[in-house]
C-alpha positions as CSV (number, residue, x, y, z in Angstrom):
1,M,-29.5,141.4,86.7
2,S,-30.0,137.3,86.5
3,N,-28.0,135.3,89.2
4,E,-27.9,132.0,86.6
5,T,-24.3,131.3,86.3
6,Y,-22.6,129.5,83.3
7,T,-19.7,127.3,82.6
8,G,-17.0,128.8,81.3
9,A,-17.4,126.8,78.0
10,Q,-21.4,128.1,77.7
11,L,-19.7,131.6,78.3
12,L,-17.9,131.2,75.5
13,L,-20.4,130.4,73.0
14,K,-22.9,133.2,74.3
15,S,-19.7,135.6,74.2
16,L,-19.6,134.3,70.3
17,V,-23.0,135.0,69.9
18,E,-22.8,138.4,71.0
19,E,-19.7,139.2,68.7
20,G,-22.1,138.1,66.0
21,V,-20.5,134.8,65.3
22,K,-22.2,132.4,63.2
23,E,-19.9,129.7,61.9
24,I,-17.0,128.5,63.4
25,F,-14.3,125.7,62.1
26,G,-12.8,123.1,64.3
27,Y,-11.6,120.2,65.5
28,P,-12.4,118.7,69.4
29,G,-10.0,117.0,71.6
30,G,-9.7,115.8,75.5
31,V,-9.4,119.3,77.0
32,I,-11.7,121.0,75.0
33,L,-14.9,118.6,75.2
34,T,-16.9,120.8,77.3
35,I,-17.0,123.7,74.7
36,Y,-17.8,120.7,72.5
37,E,-20.7,119.5,74.7
38,A,-21.9,122.9,74.7
39,L,-22.1,123.2,71.0
40,Y,-23.9,120.0,71.4
41,N,-26.6,121.9,73.0
42,Q,-27.2,125.2,70.7
43,N,-28.2,126.0,67.8
44,D,-26.8,130.0,67.4
45,I,-23.2,128.4,65.8
46,K,-22.4,126.6,62.8
47,H,-19.4,124.4,63.9
48,Y,-17.8,122.7,60.9
49,L,-15.5,119.8,61.3
50,V,-11.7,120.0,59.3
51,R,-9.6,117.3,59.5
52,H,-6.5,119.2,60.3
53,E,-6.3,121.6,62.4
54,Q,-4.3,124.1,60.2
55,A,-7.2,123.6,57.7
56,A,-9.5,125.3,60.5
57,V,-6.8,128.5,60.6
58,H,-6.8,128.8,56.9
59,A,-10.7,128.4,56.7
60,A,-11.3,131.0,59.2
61,E,-9.3,133.6,57.3
62,G,-11.0,133.0,53.8
63,Y,-13.9,133.3,55.5
64,A,-12.8,136.8,56.9
65,R,-11.4,137.6,53.4
66,V,-14.5,137.7,51.6
67,T,-16.7,138.8,54.5
68,G,-14.3,141.1,56.3
69,K,-15.9,139.7,59.1
70,P,-13.6,138.0,61.9
71,G,-13.2,134.0,61.3
72,V,-13.2,131.9,64.5
73,A,-11.2,128.5,64.9
74,L,-11.4,126.2,67.5
75,V,-8.7,123.9,68.2
76,T,-7.5,121.9,71.9
77,S,-4.2,122.0,73.4
78,G,-0.7,120.6,72.6
79,P,-0.6,119.0,68.7
80,G,-3.8,120.8,67.7
81,A,-2.7,124.7,69.3
82,C,0.9,123.7,67.4
83,N,-0.7,122.9,64.4
84,T,-2.8,126.3,63.8
85,V,0.4,128.3,64.1
86,T,1.4,128.3,60.3
87,G,-2.4,129.6,59.4
88,I,-2.2,132.3,62.4
89,A,1.2,133.5,60.7
90,N,-0.2,133.7,57.4
91,A,-3.2,136.0,58.8
92,Y,-0.7,138.1,60.7
93,Y,1.6,138.9,57.9
94,D,-1.5,139.4,55.3
95,G,-3.4,141.4,58.1
96,Y,-6.8,139.3,58.3
97,P,-9.0,139.2,61.3
98,I,-9.1,135.8,62.7
99,I,-9.3,134.9,66.5
100,V,-7.9,131.5,67.6
101,F,-9.1,129.5,70.4
102,T,-6.9,126.7,71.7
103,G,-7.5,124.5,75.0
104,Q,-4.7,124.0,77.5
105,V,-3.9,121.9,80.2
106,G,-5.2,123.1,83.6
107,L,-3.7,126.0,85.5
108,N,-2.0,123.5,87.8
109,Q,-0.8,121.5,85.3
110,I,1.2,124.5,83.3
111,G,4.8,123.8,83.4
112,N,4.9,120.3,84.7
113,D,5.1,118.8,81.1
114,A,1.5,117.5,81.5
115,F,0.6,115.4,78.7
116,Q,-0.7,117.2,75.3
117,E,0.9,120.8,77.4
118,A,2.4,123.5,74.9
119,D,3.5,126.7,75.7
120,T,0.7,128.4,73.2
121,V,1.4,132.0,74.5
122,G,4.9,131.8,73.9
123,I,4.9,129.7,70.7
124,T,2.6,132.1,68.8
125,R,3.7,135.5,70.6
126,S,6.1,136.6,67.5
127,C,3.5,135.6,64.7
128,C,0.1,137.1,66.2
129,K,-1.3,140.3,66.7
130,H,-2.0,139.7,70.6
131,N,-2.6,136.4,72.6
132,Y,-4.1,136.0,76.0
133,L,-4.1,133.0,78.5
134,V,-7.0,133.3,80.5
135,K,-6.3,132.6,84.3
136,D,-9.5,133.0,85.9
137,V,-13.1,132.5,84.7
138,R,-14.4,135.8,85.6
139,D,-12.0,137.3,82.8
140,L,-13.0,135.3,80.0
141,Q,-16.1,137.6,78.6
142,R,-13.6,140.5,78.6
143,T,-10.8,138.8,77.3
144,I,-12.9,137.6,74.4
145,K,-14.3,141.2,73.9
146,E,-10.9,142.8,73.7
147,A,-9.7,140.0,71.4
148,F,-12.6,140.8,68.7
149,H,-11.7,144.5,69.1
150,I,-8.0,144.1,68.8
151,A,-8.1,141.6,66.0
152,T,-10.9,144.1,64.0
153,T,-9.6,147.3,64.9
154,G,-6.2,149.1,63.6
155,K,-4.4,146.9,61.3
156,P,-6.5,143.7,61.6
157,G,-4.5,140.1,62.3
158,P,-5.0,136.8,64.3
159,V,-5.8,137.0,68.0
160,V,-5.0,133.9,70.0
161,V,-6.9,132.8,73.3
162,D,-5.4,129.8,75.4
163,L,-8.2,128.2,77.7
164,P,-7.4,126.3,80.2
165,K,-9.5,123.1,80.9
166,D,-10.6,124.1,84.6
167,I,-11.1,127.7,83.4
168,L,-13.7,125.8,80.8
169,T,-15.8,124.0,83.8
170,Q,-15.5,126.9,86.5
171,K,-18.9,129.2,86.5
172,T,-19.8,132.5,86.8
173,A,-22.7,135.3,85.7
174,F,-23.1,136.1,82.2
175,N,-22.3,139.8,81.4
176,Y,-20.8,140.5,78.6
177,P,-19.1,144.1,78.1
178,K,-20.9,146.6,75.5
179,T,-17.3,148.4,75.1
180,V,-13.4,148.3,75.4
181,K,-10.8,150.5,77.0
182,L,-7.2,149.3,76.6
183,A,-4.3,151.4,77.5
184,G,-1.7,152.0,74.9
185,Y,-4.2,151.0,71.9
186,N,-5.6,153.8,70.0
187,P,-4.9,153.5,66.4
188,N,-5.3,156.7,64.9
189,Y,-8.2,156.6,62.0
190,K,-8.6,160.1,60.7
191,G,-5.2,161.2,59.2
192,H,-3.8,164.7,59.4
193,P,-5.6,167.5,57.6
194,L,-2.1,169.2,56.8
195,Q,-0.9,166.3,55.5
196,I,-3.4,165.3,53.2
197,S,-3.3,168.9,51.9
198,R,0.0,168.5,51.0
199,A,-0.4,165.5,49.5
200,L,-2.9,166.6,47.7
201,K,-1.2,169.3,46.1
202,M,2.0,167.2,45.4
203,L,-0.4,164.8,43.2
204,A,-2.0,167.5,41.7
205,D,1.6,169.5,40.6
206,A,3.0,165.9,39.3
207,H,4.2,165.4,36.2
208,R,4.6,161.2,36.3
209,P,2.3,160.3,39.4
210,V,1.4,156.8,40.2
211,I,-0.8,155.1,43.3
212,I,-0.2,151.5,44.5
213,S,-3.0,150.0,45.8
214,G,-1.8,147.8,48.7
215,G,-4.3,145.1,50.7
216,G,-5.0,147.7,53.2
217,V,-6.9,149.8,50.5
218,L,-9.0,146.5,51.0
219,T,-9.1,146.2,54.6
220,S,-10.6,150.1,54.7
221,D,-13.4,149.3,52.3
222,A,-12.1,152.5,50.5
223,C,-12.1,151.0,46.9
224,L,-14.8,153.8,45.5
225,E,-12.7,156.4,47.1
226,L,-9.6,155.5,45.6
227,L,-11.5,155.0,41.8
228,K,-12.8,158.8,42.3
229,I,-9.0,160.1,43.3
230,A,-7.8,158.2,40.5
231,N,-10.1,159.6,38.0
232,L,-9.7,163.1,39.4
233,L,-6.3,163.3,39.1
234,K,-5.8,161.0,36.0
235,I,-3.0,158.7,38.2
236,P,-3.0,155.2,36.8
237,V,-3.1,152.5,39.5
238,A,-0.9,149.8,40.2
239,H,-1.9,146.9,42.5
240,T,0.3,144.7,45.2
241,L,-0.3,141.0,45.0
242,M,-2.9,141.8,48.2
243,G,-3.9,144.6,46.4
244,T,-6.1,142.9,43.5
245,G,-9.4,143.3,42.9
246,T,-9.2,147.0,44.7
247,F,-8.8,149.0,41.3
248,P,-11.4,147.7,38.5
249,S,-9.1,146.2,35.9
250,D,-11.6,147.1,33.1
251,S,-10.3,150.6,33.8
252,P,-7.9,152.8,31.1
253,L,-5.8,153.5,34.5
254,D,-5.5,150.0,35.3
255,L,-1.7,149.1,35.5
256,G,-2.2,145.6,37.1
257,M,0.0,144.1,39.5
258,L,3.7,145.2,39.8
259,G,6.4,143.6,40.9
260,M,8.3,140.2,41.0
261,H,5.7,139.0,38.6
262,G,3.9,142.1,38.0
263,S,2.8,143.8,34.7
264,F,6.0,144.8,32.4
265,W,4.3,148.4,32.3
266,A,3.4,148.5,36.2
267,N,7.2,148.0,37.2
268,Q,8.2,150.5,34.4
269,T,5.7,153.3,35.3
270,V,6.3,152.8,39.1
271,S,9.9,153.1,38.5
272,H,9.9,156.1,36.2
273,A,7.3,157.8,38.5
274,D,8.0,161.4,40.0
275,V,5.3,161.3,43.0
276,I,4.3,157.6,44.3
277,F,1.3,157.7,46.1
278,A,1.3,154.3,48.4
279,L,-2.2,153.0,49.9
280,G,-2.3,149.8,52.5
281,T,1.1,148.7,51.5
282,R,4.4,147.3,53.5
283,F,7.0,147.6,50.6
284,N,7.5,144.4,50.9
285,D,10.8,142.8,48.7
286,R,8.3,141.4,46.2
287,I,7.1,144.8,44.8
288,T,10.2,147.0,45.4
289,G,13.1,144.6,43.8
290,C,16.6,145.9,45.0
291,L,15.6,149.0,47.3
292,K,18.5,151.0,46.8
293,R,17.5,151.5,43.1
294,F,13.6,151.4,44.2
295,A,11.9,154.6,42.0
296,R,15.2,156.6,42.8
297,D,13.5,160.1,41.5
298,A,10.4,159.5,43.3
299,H,8.6,161.5,46.2
300,V,7.1,158.9,48.4
301,I,3.2,159.7,49.9
302,H,2.5,157.1,51.9
303,V,-0.7,156.2,54.2
304,D,-1.0,153.4,56.2
305,I,-3.1,152.7,59.7
306,D,0.2,150.9,61.0
307,P,2.7,153.7,61.9
308,C,5.3,151.0,61.8
309,S,5.1,150.4,58.3
310,I,5.4,154.2,56.9
311,S,9.7,154.6,56.5
312,K,10.2,151.0,57.2
313,N,11.4,149.8,54.1
314,V,11.2,153.3,51.6
315,K,11.6,156.3,52.9
316,T,8.5,158.5,52.9
317,D,8.1,162.4,51.9
318,I,4.7,162.8,53.3
319,P,3.5,159.8,55.8
320,I,-0.1,160.1,57.1
321,V,-1.0,157.3,59.6
322,G,-5.0,156.7,59.4
323,D,-7.6,155.0,57.7
324,I,-7.2,155.0,54.1
325,K,-10.9,155.1,53.7
326,N,-10.9,158.4,55.7
327,V,-7.7,159.9,54.3
328,L,-9.3,159.7,50.8
329,T,-12.7,161.1,52.0
330,G,-10.5,164.0,53.4
331,M,-8.6,164.0,49.9
332,L,-11.8,164.3,48.0
333,D,-13.4,167.0,50.2
334,E,-9.7,169.1,50.1
335,F,-10.2,169.0,46.1
336,E,-13.6,170.2,46.4
337,K,-12.9,173.0,48.2
338,T,-9.3,174.0,46.4
339,K,-9.9,173.3,43.1
340,P,-6.3,172.7,42.8
341,C,-5.0,173.1,38.9
342,I,-4.4,169.7,37.3
343,Y,-1.5,169.9,34.6
344,E,-3.5,167.8,31.7
345,A,-1.3,168.6,29.5
346,D,1.6,166.6,31.5
347,K,-0.9,163.8,32.9
348,N,-1.6,162.9,29.4
349,A,1.5,162.9,28.1
350,W,2.1,160.6,31.1
351,L,-0.2,158.1,30.7
352,E,0.6,157.9,26.8
353,Q,4.1,156.9,28.1
354,V,2.3,154.1,30.1
355,N,0.4,152.8,27.5
356,Q,3.6,152.4,25.1
357,W,4.9,150.4,28.0
358,R,1.8,148.6,27.8
359,E,2.8,147.2,24.4
360,K,5.2,144.8,25.7
361,K,3.9,141.3,26.1
362,A,2.7,140.5,29.6
363,V,3.5,136.7,29.7
364,P,4.9,134.6,26.4
365,V,2.8,131.8,25.1
366,C,4.2,128.3,25.8
367,T,5.8,126.4,23.7
368,G,6.1,123.2,24.9
369,E,4.4,119.7,23.3
370,K,2.2,119.5,26.4
371,L,-1.0,121.4,27.6
372,S,0.1,125.1,28.4
373,A,-0.6,126.2,31.8
374,I,-1.5,129.5,30.6
375,T,-3.7,128.2,28.4
376,V,-5.5,126.4,30.9
377,I,-6.2,129.6,33.1
378,K,-6.8,131.9,30.5
379,K,-9.8,129.4,29.7
380,L,-10.7,128.9,33.5
381,Y,-11.3,132.6,33.1
382,E,-13.3,133.3,29.9
383,M,-15.6,130.5,31.0
384,T,-16.2,131.3,34.7
385,K,-16.2,135.4,34.7
386,E,-19.9,135.4,34.1
387,Y,-20.4,133.8,37.5
388,N,-18.5,136.3,39.3
389,P,-16.2,133.4,41.3
390,V,-14.5,133.8,44.5
391,V,-11.4,132.6,43.1
392,C,-8.6,131.2,45.8
393,T,-5.1,130.0,45.2
394,E,-2.6,128.4,46.3
395,V,0.8,129.2,46.1
396,G,3.6,128.9,43.2
397,Q,4.0,129.3,39.3
398,H,0.0,128.9,38.7
399,Q,-0.8,131.8,41.8
400,M,1.2,134.5,39.8
401,W,-0.6,133.3,36.1
402,T,-4.1,133.9,38.1
403,A,-3.0,136.9,39.4
404,Q,-1.7,137.6,36.0
405,L,-4.4,136.4,33.8
406,F,-7.9,136.5,35.8
407,K,-9.5,140.3,35.8
408,F,-11.2,141.5,38.8
409,N,-13.5,144.2,38.9
410,E,-14.6,144.1,42.9
411,P,-12.9,143.5,45.8
412,R,-12.7,140.1,47.8
413,K,-13.0,137.9,45.2
414,F,-9.0,136.8,45.3
415,V,-7.7,134.7,48.4
416,T,-4.6,133.9,48.5
417,S,-1.1,133.7,50.6
418,G,1.0,136.5,50.3
419,G,3.3,137.6,52.7
420,L,4.1,134.2,54.1
421,G,3.3,132.4,50.7
422,T,1.8,129.3,52.3
423,M,1.4,126.1,50.3
424,G,-1.9,124.5,51.2
425,F,-3.6,127.8,51.8
426,G,-6.1,128.0,49.0
427,F,-8.2,124.8,49.3
428,P,-9.0,125.1,53.1
429,A,-9.3,128.7,52.3
430,A,-11.7,128.1,49.6
431,M,-13.8,126.1,51.8
432,G,-14.1,129.1,54.4
433,A,-15.6,131.2,51.6
434,C,-18.0,128.7,51.1
435,A,-19.4,128.8,54.4
436,A,-19.5,132.4,54.1
437,Q,-21.4,132.5,50.9
438,K,-23.0,129.5,50.3
439,D,-24.3,130.4,46.9
440,K,-21.3,131.7,45.3
441,F,-19.0,129.9,42.6
442,V,-15.8,129.1,44.3
443,L,-12.6,128.1,42.6
444,N,-9.3,126.7,43.9
445,I,-6.7,127.2,41.4
446,A,-3.2,124.9,42.8
447,G,-0.5,123.3,42.2
448,D,0.4,119.5,42.2
449,G,2.5,120.4,45.0
450,S,0.8,122.4,47.2
451,I,-2.8,120.6,46.9
452,Q,-1.2,117.9,48.6
453,M,-1.1,120.1,51.7
454,N,-4.2,119.6,52.6
455,I,-6.1,117.4,50.2
456,Q,-7.7,115.9,53.4
457,E,-10.2,118.6,53.4
458,M,-11.7,117.1,50.2
459,A,-14.1,115.5,53.5
460,T,-14.9,118.5,55.0
461,C,-16.0,119.4,51.5
462,M,-18.2,116.5,51.5
463,D,-19.8,116.5,54.7
464,Y,-20.6,120.0,54.0
465,G,-21.5,120.6,51.0
466,F,-19.0,122.6,49.8
467,K,-18.7,123.0,46.2
468,V,-15.1,124.0,45.8
469,I,-14.1,123.2,42.1
470,N,-10.0,122.6,42.3
471,C,-8.2,123.1,39.3
472,I,-4.9,121.5,39.5
473,I,-1.8,122.7,37.1
474,D,0.0,119.0,37.3
475,N,3.3,120.0,36.0
476,G,5.0,117.0,38.1
477,Y,7.4,119.6,39.9
478,L,7.6,122.0,42.4
479,G,7.0,124.2,39.7
480,M,8.4,127.9,41.1
481,V,11.0,126.4,43.0
482,R,12.0,124.3,39.8
483,Q,12.0,127.9,37.4
484,W,14.8,129.5,40.2
485,Q,16.3,126.0,40.1
486,E,16.8,126.5,35.8
487,K,17.7,130.2,36.1
488,L,19.6,130.4,38.9
489,F,21.4,126.6,39.9
490,N,21.9,125.7,36.3
491,K,19.2,123.1,36.4
492,H,19.8,121.3,38.7
493,Y,16.3,119.9,39.7
494,S,16.9,119.4,43.5
495,Q,14.4,117.9,45.1
496,T,11.9,119.4,43.1
497,K,10.4,116.9,41.0
498,I,7.2,115.7,42.7
499,S,5.1,112.6,42.4
500,H,1.5,112.8,43.2
501,P,-1.7,109.8,43.6
502,D,-4.4,109.6,40.7
503,F,-6.3,112.9,41.6
504,V,-9.6,111.6,39.3
505,K,-9.4,108.1,41.5
506,L,-8.6,110.4,44.8
507,A,-11.7,112.5,44.1
508,Q,-13.8,109.5,43.5
509,A,-12.5,108.2,46.4
510,Y,-14.2,111.0,48.3
511,N,-17.5,110.8,46.6
512,S,-16.7,113.8,44.4
513,L,-16.0,114.6,40.3
514,G,-12.9,113.9,38.8
515,I,-11.7,114.9,35.5
516,L,-8.1,114.7,33.7
517,V,-7.7,117.0,31.4
518,Q,-4.4,116.2,29.0
519,K,-5.1,117.8,25.4
520,E,-6.5,121.5,25.1
521,E,-9.7,120.4,23.4
522,E,-10.8,119.0,26.5
523,I,-10.6,122.1,28.6
524,E,-13.8,123.6,28.0
525,P,-15.9,120.3,28.4
526,A,-14.1,119.8,31.4
527,I,-14.6,123.2,32.6
528,K,-18.2,123.0,31.9
529,K,-18.7,119.2,33.1
530,A,-17.2,120.8,37.1
531,I,-19.8,123.8,36.6
532,E,-22.8,121.5,36.6
533,A,-21.4,119.1,39.0
534,D,-23.5,119.3,42.6
535,C,-20.4,117.7,44.6
536,P,-16.6,118.7,44.9
537,V,-14.6,118.5,42.1
538,I,-11.0,117.9,41.1
539,I,-10.0,119.3,38.1
540,D,-6.2,117.6,36.6
541,F,-5.2,119.2,34.1
542,V,-1.4,117.4,33.0
543,T,0.6,120.4,31.8
544,E,4.3,121.1,30.2
545,E,6.6,120.8,32.7
546,C,9.0,123.6,32.0
547,E,6.4,126.6,31.6
548,M,7.6,129.7,33.4
549,V,6.5,132.6,34.8
550,Y,6.6,135.8,33.1
551,P,7.5,138.9,33.3
552,W,10.1,138.0,36.0
553,V,12.5,140.4,38.0
554,L,15.3,138.3,40.1
555,A,15.7,138.9,43.5
556,G,18.0,141.9,44.4
557,E,17.5,143.1,40.9
558,P,15.9,146.4,40.0
559,L,12.4,146.8,38.9
560,T,13.5,148.0,35.4
561,K,15.7,144.9,34.5
562,V,12.4,142.4,33.8
563,L,13.1,139.5,32.4
564,L,10.0,138.5,29.9
565,S,11.0,135.3,28.0
566,N,13.4,132.8,27.9
567,D,15.5,134.9,25.3
568,Y,15.3,137.7,26.9
């Protein structure tokens, strides 16, 4: 064993290399300059300089979403650390693995109101999976090993590591741990065989079964197993927003998204089911509507690696704690052994009923005088699907239209903020996707409100050649909030009319391509020009101000009470 010693800053980078980290997103500051000095003297890790710390964390999450690997962000103390909180909370709610390294004042200054001091551990405690304050340089490598282990196992999530300034300058030997043992933290990956057997029998015997595929299917890499079990048992599949891409859109069993802005037929199918097979979903309010009236006649089988999610919102008849891929593999094995009887006539009658519900219109055609956002997003899908793009979104009406109108036949192509609903997420997440898959086609579909949350990242895109095509649905409003005001507050549009800069000139100010689209015949040439560009792009689609997202289940209403248009 070598007697050579390294500073904490050097050990941090060496530890990241051990974890297979090749890219990090960050912003320097006084207390972490030793880390940036160490970065300056190495070639193993690529650092992307963002223009705001929130963007660093969103980019790290975007990286994690498209790769399945943990994303890493690095920021300084005080305001730098505080600016990461929204990104940390976003990753926590949606269950993605990121590690956020924050600088901290020296150990002897903590609690003394030192310059740029903030209680990062206290601030982030409620919105991360775990956090650390490193108090001894000899604990640094073990802490980093544990951080990556916690972030990527069980239900994934963000871990924060707070690094006091003096820890980064102290020295010790490099001896990175190979294994991790954490008392009390042992996620169950297998799933109980008896529960799996009971679940299979219930599904085989069911007359009106449905599968709800959540984000946990994506995390578990269980999409193939889901497809196999659905085809074997002839069960239609609805997905949550986070479960988009977990089941192929071109399958006849695909129901699309359920919930507040889900398809009419998905909501009807779930509401009338006699068995619900829920995979990796929390049953949050956006997919259940009124809990008391949610699928009242259904028995529920719920599979999740997080035991806290089971029966938290919806009572479960057969709970299965385990990794979804393992559970579905066990179910497929059990099927081969037992060859359960599938009641074909009942299943066919159920699928026929589902197809009758499909005849209801998903979204209406806009009847306004200006360009329809629905038309724009349909055309975006048609013209870009051959490139198999990664599609990111901000949060709002455009997000729901994208989820409804884009078709995904494989996972990790749709990147959006679900549980927290973070405006400003999509653009930096798209940068993370670009960093992870440099040869891939990346779209960011945004609103004219949300794009302004992190528009400064155009500079980052230019610096690193991230060809993000930002497609702005420019309706002059905070559209989703305005939509609620129209229906629920007598069209009192209080503080939802929003202004913005000339997006074309803004793009040009960043040495990028800006395109203005105001008429339907301008859509195709604009998209074609954006595809052919060799730089970041902003397309400003000026659309109808008062277009609405339908279907729409109002908050607190059951999924069966669906608004399909302004007239219904």
